[in-house]
N, C-alpha and C positions, 0 to 999 in steps of 0.2 A: 435550238428547237422550240423552246417556249415562246421566243419572240416571233418565230414563223407561225406558230399556232395562233397567237394573239392577232397577228396581221391578217391571217385567214378569216378570223371572226370579224375583224373590223371591216374588211372588204365585203364579206358576205352580207352582213347586216346593214351596212351603208347602202349597198346596192338594192337589197330588198326594201329598205325603208324608202329609198328614192322612187322605186317603181310603184310601191304600194300607195304612196302619196298621190300618184297621178291617176289612180283608178277612177275617182270621181270625175275628173276632167275628161278622161277618155269616154266615159259613159255619156257625158254631155255632148261630145263631138258626134257620137253615133246618131243623135237626134238633132243634127245641126239645123235642118230646115225649121223645125219647131222652135228651136232655141233662138235662132236669129230674129224671129218675130218678137221675142221678149228679151233680147240680149241687153237692152239698156237697163233692165232690172238687175242684171248681174253686176253692173257697175255699182249699184247701191249696196248689194251684198258684199262686193269686194271691199268697198270703203269700210264697212263694218268689221270684216275679218282683219283688215290691216290695222285698224285702230284697236280692236280687241287683242290682236297679237302683240302690239306695242305695249299696252297698259297691263295686260294680264300675264304676259310671258317675257318679252324682251326687257322691259324696265326692271322687274324683279330679278331676272336672271343676271342682268348686267351689274346690279347693285350687289347681289349675292357673290358673283365672281370677283368683284372688286374687294369685298370684305374677306373672301376666302384666300385671295392671293396676298392680302396684307398690303396692297398698293394704295396710293393716295389718288387713284384715278377719279377725276371729276366726271362722273357718268353724264350729267346733264350738259356739261360743256361739250362733250363729244356728240351728244344728241343734237345740239345746236349746230355743231360742225357738219353733221350729216344733212340737216335741213338746208343750211347755207350752201353746202357743197352741191346738193341736188339742184338748188336754184341756179348756181353758176353753170352746172351741166346742162340744164334746160335752156338757159340763155344761149349757150354755145350751139345746142342742137337747132334752135330757132335760126340762129345766124347761119349755120351750115346749110340748113334747108333753103334759106333765102338766096344764098350765094353760090351753092355748089351743086344741088341735085340737077341731073340732066335727063333722067328717065322717069317714066311713069311709076315704075316700081320703087325707085328712090323716093319719089314724092309720097307714095303710100306709107312707107316705113318711117322715113326721116321726118315727114311732115306732121307726124302725130307723136309729140314728145312723150306721151304716156307710155307708148309701146317700148321704146328703148329704156325708159326709166324703170318700168315695172320688171323688165327682163333683168336689168342690172341689179335692182334691189333684191329680187327673188334669188338671183345667182349668189349674191353676197350672203343672203340668209341661208341658202343651201350649203355654201362653203362653211359657214359657221356651224351648221348642224353636223357636217362631217367631222369638223374639229372636235366638237363636243362628244360625239359618239366615240371617236378614237381615244380621247383622253379618259373617258369612263371605262373603256375596255382595258386601258393601261392600269387602272385602279383594280378592277376585277371583272371577270367575264360575266357573272350574273348582272352586275350593275350596268355593264355595257349593253346587254340584251334588253333590259328594262328601258334604258334610255333610248335605244333604237326604236322600240315600239312606241314610246312617247313622242319621239320626233315624227315618226310616220303618221301617227294619229292626229297630232295638232296641225300637220301640213295639209291634210285632206281638204278641210273647208277652205283654206286659203288658196289651194291650187284650183279648186272649182271656181272661185272668184277670179283668179288669174286667167283661166281658160275663157270664162265668160267675158272678161274685160277685153282680151285680145280679139275675140270674135266681134265684140261690139265696136272695136276700133277698125274693123275692116280687114283684119289679117285672115288669110285663107286657112281652112281647116288643117291641111297638111302642114302648113308653116307653124300653126299653133302647136301641133303635136311635136314637131321637130324642135322648136324653140324650147318647149318645156322639158323634153327629154334631155337636151343638152344642158339646160339650166339645172335639172335635177342631178345630172351626172357630175356636176361640179362638186357635189358633196363628197364624192370619192377622192377628188383632188385635195380637198380640205382634210379628209381623213388620213390620206397618205402623208401629207405635209406634217400633220400633228404627230403621226407615228414616228416619223424621222426626227422631228425636233424634240419630241417628248415633252418634258415639263417646261421647257423654255418657251413654248407657245402659250402656255396657260396665262402668263402675265398680260398677253395682248387680248384675251377674250373679252374683258369688260369694254375695251375700246371698240372692237369689232361689232359687238352686240349693240352698243349705244349708237354707233353710226348707222347700223341697219334700222334701228328704231326711228332715227331722224329721217331716213329715206322714206320709210313707210308713212310717217306723219305727213311729209311733204306731198307724197302722191295722193293720199286721201284728201288732204285739205286744199291743195291747189288745183286739182283736176277733177276728182270724182265727186266731191260734195258740191262744187259749183254746177256740175253737170246735172246733179239731182235737182237742184233749184230751177234749172231751165226747163224741166219737164212740166208742162202746164195742162196736159190732157186730163180730163175729169177721171178721177179714180186712181190714176197712175201715181200722182204725188203721194197719196196715202200709202199705196203699195210699196213704193220705193223707200219711203220713210220706215215702214215696217220691216222691209228687207235689210235695211242698214242696221236697225236694232237687232234683227235676227242674226246678222253676221257677227255682231259683238257678242250676243248671247251664246252663239254656237262655240266661239273660242272659249268663253268663260266656262261653259259646260265641259268641254274637253279638258281644259287645264285643271278644273276642280276635280273631275273624275280621276285624272291621272295622278294628281297629288295624293288622293286618298289611297291609291293602290301602289304608291311608291314610285311614281314617275318623277322626271327631273324638274 
């Protein structure tokens, strides 16, 4: 009965955390026409949130998990593996687009590598969030609740950036919403897997987190930042630069605030 109770908590708070993290993006979609006029600005904000998440959250968390598990995991080796893996994946997507797409819709989705990359990277991150939530609930229910709130809070600015980025890349409003709901729901899959595997999954956390960090670095550095440099209209270059720094600062504020109040 105790295990069933814990599983109920895990499913409830993973679901609530996933839905809550999408609120900012949904509000953005409601004002789609206004947002599309300035959608390129969200690419700059997205780059900042991705880099902020990497350096303020994922790196420290991967190192902490490696030390906690007592493993000899080389976190930075797996970060590099994530970067190189995403490079190979992007090369494959370019090749697939050039040789295989036959419809206009295929061209829209496959022809813009950042779209599948950001979906894949965000899905892996959500999967890890679900694993982390489940593991903390297995330790104690209060710790699990606090961790769930922390996960939802630090996902909000990143999800806003993701929504804006997908809109900027030409993905329709309904597709953006569906894609992000599916991606967020993957956290439940991670939570269930962690619950079933118990402590056995904990040893893999440093590797999964480090790979996610590599993915986010690659997306920010290879696609988003070069796109910022290509914007030459007067005034926009400064605004985009400011938004990128704002994205980084937003993540830092969230993480700092949560650490002060006992977040993960």
